[in-house]
N, C-alpha and C positions, 0 to 999 in steps of 0.2 A: 908582295907575298898575299897564304890567305888567315883567314881567322885560325884555322889551326898555329901554320907553321909559326905564328905571331907566341898564343899561348905556349905550343913547345916550349920556346926560346925563352921568357919570361919564367918557364914555369924549369929548367934548366940552369936559371942561372941565378935565379931564386935559390937554388936546392949548391948549388956552387960553395954559394956566400955561407951559408951551412943556417940561413932562410929559413922554415917555418912556412904558411899557409900566414896563419893567425896574424904571428908577426911584417908581414908582407904589412899584412890589412891594417893593421894600426902604423904603422910608419906612414903611409901610403894615407893614411882617414878613409878607410871604405869598408866596407863588408867582407868578416874570410868567404864567403856568400857568391861577391865577387868576384876576388879572387881566385876562387873554384870555380868557376866560370871562367872566368879568362882564359887561366893554362886550359885548358879542355877546350879552349879555339868558339865556346856559342862567339856566335858571329853577330846577337840585337844586345852586344857588351855595348859600355856609350866610348867611346872612342880617346873626350878629353881625357875619360875614369884609365886609359888604358895604356894611356902614354902619358899621365901623372905616374902608374909603377915601369916603365920600364923606366924612365926616368929614375924615379928612387931608387932601382937597378943601375944604374949610371951605362943604359944602352943608347946608341944615340941609332933612334927612327930616321930616315932621310926616303926624300927622295928618288924616285932612277926615272933617271932623266931632265936632272932639274942642271940647271942650269950657275 
């Protein structure tokens, strides 16, 4: 999965849940700029924060090939 693909999934899930970027940022304890960059697929976004956002949205991020 690329950073862009993750960003697209985050954005689609957020919108499906009726959340705005500011609402998601507040729920995750991050800044709005982070959410904007994450959804845009910025590759330098912090992984820990990105996983926190995914978890907040109820997404399960797994590793391919994991047994």
